[in-house]
Every structure is written in structure tokens, then in C-alpha cells.
N, C-alpha and C positions, 0 to 999 in steps of 0.2 A: 658834568652836571649842567653846564650852560646849554649844551646840545639837547640834553634831556628836557630842560625847562622850555627851550625854544620849540621842541617838538610838541609839548603839551599846549603851549600858547597857540601855535599854528593849527593844531588839531581842533581846538575850540573855535578859533576864528573862522576856519574854513569848513568845519563840519557841524559844530553845535548850533551856530546862528542860522544857517540854512535849514537845519533840522527843525528848529523852533518855528521858523516861518512855514515850513511844510506841515507842521503839526497843527497849525491854526489857519487852515485855508479859508478863503472866501468862497463858500459853497455856491452862493448865487452866481458869482462871476464864473466859477468853474462850469456850472451847468449851462450857462448862456454862451459858452465858448463855441465858436463856429466849427462845423464838421470838418473843415479843411485842416484844422489844427490837430485832428485826432491822430493821423499818421505820424506827424512830427512828434507828438507826445509819446506815442508808442515807441518810436526810435530812441527818444531821450530816456524812456524808462528802461529799455534794454541796456543802454549804455550805463545807466546808473546801477542797474543790477550787476552788470559785469564788474564795475568798480568795487561794489560791495563784496562780491565774491572774491576778488583779488585781495581786498582788505582782510577778509575772514581767513583766507589761506595764509597770508603773511603773518597775521597775529597768531595763528596756530603754530606756524613754524617757530616763531619766537617763544611761544609758550612751551613748546616741546624742548627747545634749547635751554630755557630757564630751568625747567624741571630737571633736566639732565645735570646741569651745572650745580644746582642746589643739592641734589642727591649725591653727587660726587663729593661736594664739600662736606656733607654730613658723613659720608663714608670715611673721608680722610680724618675728620675729627674723632671718629670712633676707633682709629687705629691705635693699637698698643705699641708705643715706640720702643719698648724694652727697658725703659728706665722711668724713674718717678717724675711726675709732673707736679703733683700737689705739694704744697708747702715747701717749694724749692725757690731759692734765690740765686742769681748769678751776677757777677760783675767782673770787669777786666781791670788788670793792673799793668801799667807799662813802666818797667824799671829801666828799660833801654834808653828812654828819652831823658833820663836824669843821670846817665853815665855809669850805670851799674854794669859790672862784668858777671860772667856766668857763675863763678864761685861765690861771689857776694850775693847774687840773686838766689842761689840755692839756700843759703843760710836764712835769707829774708822769708822766702816762701815756706820753708820748713817751720819757721817760728810762727808765721801767719796761720798756717793750718792748725798748729798746736793751740794757739790762742783762741781761734774760732771754735775749736772743739770744746774748749772750757767755758764758753759763754753759756749762761743758764738756759736760754731758749734755743740752743743749737743741738741737734741730734748728731750731725756728722758734717764734715767739711772735706772738700777735695779740690785739687787744682789740675787743670789741663791746658795744653798748648792751644787747642782748637775747641771752640764751643760746638755743642751738638746742634743739629738742625740749622746750621748756618751755611750750608752749601760749601763746606771746606773741600779743597781739592789737593790736600797733601797726600800723595800716594807714591808708592815706590815698587819697583820690581823685586820680587822675593826670590831668593836663592835657597832651594831645598835639595839636599842630596837625593838623587833618584827621581827627581821631578824635573825633567829636561824640557827642551823646546827653546825656541828663540825668545828673548826677552820682549815683552810687549804688554798690552792691556790685559791679556788673558792671564798673566802671571803677576798682576799688580794687586796691591792691597792698600787700603787707607791706613794712614799712620797718625797716631796721636801720642803725645808724651804726657803721662799722667802721674799724679802723686799716689802714695800708698792709700790715702783716704778716699780716692776718687770713686771707686766702685761701691763703697759703702754709702757715700753721699748720694749717688744717683740711683742706688738700689739695683745695680746691675748684678744679676745672679751669677755666682761662681759655680761652674759645672764640674770642674776637676782641678786638682792641684791647689795652688795658693795664690794670693794676691801679693803685691809688693810689700816689702818690709823696710824698716829703718836701717836694717843691716845690709841692704842692697845699696852699695856706694860705688863711687868711681873706681875704687881700688879692688872691688870684688868682681865676680863673674857677671858679665852682662846678662840681664834677664829680661824676658818679654812675656807678655800675656796675649793670647790670641782669642779671636771670636770662634764660636762654634762652626760657622761657615768656613772660616780660614782653615780650621783643623780638618774638616771634611774634604775640602778642596785639595789640600796638599798631602794629607796622610790617609784619607779614606777611613778604613776600619782600624788602622794602626793607632797606637797610643801617641798622642801629640806631646804629652808631658815628657821632658827629657830630650827632645829633639833639638839639634843645633841648626840654625838657619842664618842666612845673610840677606843683605838687600843691596840693590844697585844693579846697573847694567853690566858691570864687569863680571864675566863668568868665573873669574879667578878670585873674586872678592872673598875674604875670609867668612866662613860660617861660624861666627863666634857668639851668637845670641842664643841663650838657652831658654826654651819655653818652659815656664814654671806653672802656668795656669791657663785654663780655658773658661771663657765666660759666655754668657748668653748673647746672641746677636741683638744689636740695637739698630734703630733707624738713624744712622750717623749723619748723612747729608740732608735728607728730607724724608718725609713720611711716605713718599712714593717708592723709594729705593729700598727694597727688602733684601735681607740676607746678604749684606755686603761683607766682604772679607776685611777684617779689622786687625791691625797689629798695634798693640799698646807698648810703647817704650817706657822704661822706668825713669821718672823725672829726676830722682836724686842722682842718677848716673849721667845727667846732662841737662840741667834745667834751662829752659828758655827764658828770655827776658820779658816777653809779653805773654801774659797768661789769662785764662778765665778761671775764676774761683766759683765753686758751687757750694752752697750752704743749705742743708735740710734743717728746717726749723720746726719747733712746736708752736702751734697757734698761727696767727696771721703772718704770712711771709713778709709783707712790707714792714713789719715791726722791726726786722733785723737790718733793713737797708741802711738806716742812719747809723746804727751802732757799728756796722761793718765798715762804713766809710771812716768813722772816728777811729776805729781800731787800726786801720791801715795807716792813717795819717799820724797816729800816735807813734807808730813804728818808724815812719818815714814821712815827714811833713810835706816833702816835695813830690811824693809818689802820686801820679795821676790815677784816680779811680774813675773808670769810665763804664758807661752802659749798664748802670744798675737797673735790674728788672727781675721780674719773676720768670721762671722757666716757662710758665704758662704763656707769658707775653712773648717769649722767644718762639714758642710753638705757633702762636697767632701770627707773628711776623713771617714765619716760614710759609704761611698759607695766604699771604696778602694778595697774591695774584689770583688764586682761586676764589677768594672772597670778592675781589673786584669784578671778576668775570661774572660770578653769580649775581652780584648786585646790579651790574649794568644790564645783563640779559633780562633780569626780572623787571627792571625799570622800563626798558624798551618794549618788552612784551606787554606790560600794562598800558603803555601809551598806544601801542598798535591795537590792543584789544579795545581800548576806549574809542579810538577812531573807527574801528569796525562796527562797534555797537552804535555809535552816533550815526554813522552812515546807514546802517541797517534801519535804525529808527526813522531817519529822514525819508528813506525810500519807501518804507511801509506807510508812513503818514501821508506821503505824496500819493501812493497808490490808492489809499483809502479815499482821499479827496477826489481822485479821478473816477473812482467807482462809487461815489456817493449816491448817485441816482439808482444804480443797480442794487446797492445795499438797502436803500430806502424801500424799493419795491419789494425786495425779498422779505424785509421785516413786516411791511404792510400785508403781505400775503401769508404771514404766519410763520416765517422762519424763526426757529428757536435761537436763543442767545448763543448756544454752543455751536450751531451751524454757521452763524456769522463769524464767530471767532475763528473757527476752523478755516473759513474761506481765506482769511488773512494769514493765519499761522501756517497754512500749507505752503504759502509762498516763502515764509521765513525759513521753514525747515528745508525747502528745496535749495535756498541760497546757502544755508549752513552746510547741507550735504555736499553741494558743489564745491564749496571752499575746502571742506575737510578732505574730499576725494582728490583734490589737487595737492593739498599740503602734505598728506601722509606719504604718498610715493616720493614727493620731492624731498621730504626730510630723510627718507631712507637713502635716496640717491646722494644726498649731500652729507650723510653721516660720517664719512671718512674725514671730513674737514675738522671735526671736533673730537675725534677718537682719542687723539694724543692728550687732550686736556681733561679727560675723564679718568676717574679712579673707581674701581669696584663696580662699574656699571657699563653696559654696552651702549653705543650710540644709537642702536636700534631697539632699545629697551621698550618692550610692549606696554609695560605698566605706565611709563612716563607718557608715551604717546596716547594711551587710552585715557589717562587722567586729564591731560591737557585738552583732549577732544571733548570730554564731558564738561569740563569747566567752561570752555568756549561755547558749547551748545547750550548749556544752562543759562549763561548770561545773555546770549543772543535771543533765546526764546523769551526771556523776561523782557528784553528790549522790544521785541516784536509784539508781545502781548499787550503793551500799553495802547498803541493805535488800534489793535484788534478789539480790545475791550471798549475803547471809545466809539468805534464804529458800530458795535453791537448794541451799545446803549443809546445811540442817536434816536431822536424822535422822527419817525418816518414822515409825519405830516409836515414838520418843519423842513425836512429835506425836499419833499416832493412839491412844496409850495412854490418853489422857484422854477419848476418845470413848466 
């Protein structure tokens, strides 16, 4: 933000002040200038036009980039993550930091989920080892009979350990089979639930329900986990990563000590935050309750990089556009002062208002056209540099380029019209009096 502010101040200091000076020229002194200075003034004018053309091209490049990043952010926010966002609260509980063991933690979390379900403003509650949209990297090689190959990323799936109420709390759709039950314990058959992409990857058109699988690099590892359910895919790591293979382990068969609790509420989500903390601490006063927030806030956090890029690119494009407009205004005002005698004679001979305005606006449009002609091919050539940061839109998107070009052209024409209108409205007698 400091750099952005400095850019604005610098732009005003070195662009706006000279532009004001050029906009109010001393016509008498200009017309009395010696002929020897004409060639020098022409060279200076060409250089100034070159700078303005470069400013216009740069501002258009930044405008195109800002348009792409903003539309990419909009596309990401419109993504359906596969689970509920509205009226959802989440928080973390760390029992490991206060000396809990796995069996004791299982009893605590089972009771916590039950008590949360009985709160008047709670629709459903569930517990998971890893929060969604938090860039979790817990994954493992999956062992499936008849699905060979060397262990590696191609046979990996993301892992999470969840409670029986997890899928209901997040509204994850059950496609086949069942979810976890209270009867799934450490003494019963190990059961797992898989995502739709998992089932298609490993079993194709075969029925995934009832299959036994294992996990780990050891090819001789036992395949002792029974698939009992298939659920809809969700955006587990982030909104960009679609159709990830997901394996859900049954929390009652091996509860972790650090978990994320999800609560779906009626009414305002924040209304349950305080009551959830009180409930946890009533069960265990020493239990740390961390990261209380809405799931919507978690989604926003997952997009912080995209929002920052969109914000910064928009800010810099506005600064660049402002500098280009100021420069264009200054050059046109200076050109009008240099051609004051010519304009005065044209008006005295009966030139219409529109003809005089067009005399100036033609120069404006040529400068804008030159800048646009440079910027568009350059933006296409550099498009590969931003491709990886975009979502749902190509870096050479014609709509973004066209929209940015029209915005730039419209603002530039407005900036150029001011000195053009001033020149057309000048009194020819006053102008020619100094000749």
C-alpha cells in the first residue's frame, strides 16, 4: 500500500502539475516565440507523444490484467465446493496439548458431537481431523486388488478422519451405501467412505460398496478397510482443485487429538460461536478452543492470494491510467497552446466548433490507437505469465481485452476533449491580437 500511495503522489507531482501549467499557457508569449524554437518544440512534442503512447500502452496492459484477475476471483467465488457454506461454523479443539490419549479423546469428541446436536439452534454437528479448504496435504497410496502399478502420486488419495455426523453437518451428499454409525467401533470391521472420483478411479463401472482396500507403500499391506459408502466429490484442498480422490476414515475407530468441529446452525452463524466455546470448556476447562470462525470466512481465507492479486492489480492499473490521462491532457493542452494562432485563424475564417474539436481529438485518438496497438499484442505475448493464476478464464480472453480497451479509450477521449473544447471556445480576436 505504501508503494501504491507513493505511485499516486509521484504521478501527481510529475504529471498533474506540469499538466496544469500547460493547460493555462501564456498565449502572448507563445505567439511571440522565435522561429528558431519551432524545430525544438516539434522535437519535444514528438517525445512527449511517445511517452504518452507508452503510458497508454502500460495502463492498458495493467487494466487487462486487473480485468482477468477480478473475473478469475468472481469465477472462484461462484464455485460450488460440494458442501454447505451458509450458516456454518467451525472451530478447532486441541486435546493433545493437555495430555489426552486417543481413547479418552474419543469419549470426549463423541460426547461433544452429541451435546452440540442437542443445542436448540444447531441443525447438525460433525468432527474431522482436517478442515476443508485449508490446503491439507494428508494423503496416502491406496492399495486395491486388481489395481496394480508402482506406488506413487497416481495412486494417492487425500485422507480425512471424520465422525458419523460430519457428512450431515456439511451437507455432503451420500450417493450410495451408508455413512458411519455409532456401532462402528475399534472392535468392529474397519469401514471407510470414499468420494465419487475415488470410486471411479479405482473401480470404474464396478460397485465400490463392499470392496476391501488398504493404504501405504507396502504392497503386502493388508486390505482390511471395507467401503460402506460413496459420497459426492468436494473441493477438499482449495476451490481450484476439482474431483480429488478422497478417503474418509471412521473417527470412532481411531480418533485424533487435534480436530476441527463443524456446526450447522439455524439463524446467524456467529450466534453459536460463544455457546460452542462455553460447551467445550464446560466439558474440559483446560481444552483450547481455537480458530472460531464461519465456514464462509474459511472460504475467504482460502482466496486471500487471489483477492490480493486482484486488489493490487486494480490499484496499479488505476494509478497507471491516471498517469496516462494526466500525460495525455498535458500534451493536448500544450499542443493547443502551440497551435493557438492556427486555431484562431480557423475560427476567424468560420471554422465550426466541431471542426476545431476534431482537430484536437484526432490527435487524441491517434495516440490512444497507437497505445492500444502496442498493448494488445504485448498482452497476448505475455499471457502465459499469468495463466496459472487464473481460473475459469483464458489469459487471452477477448472480452477482458475489449472491455479494458473501451474503458481506456473512453477515459482518454474525455481527458482530451477538455483542451479541445477550450480551444474551440477561444475568442479568435483575443488570440490574434498578439500576432
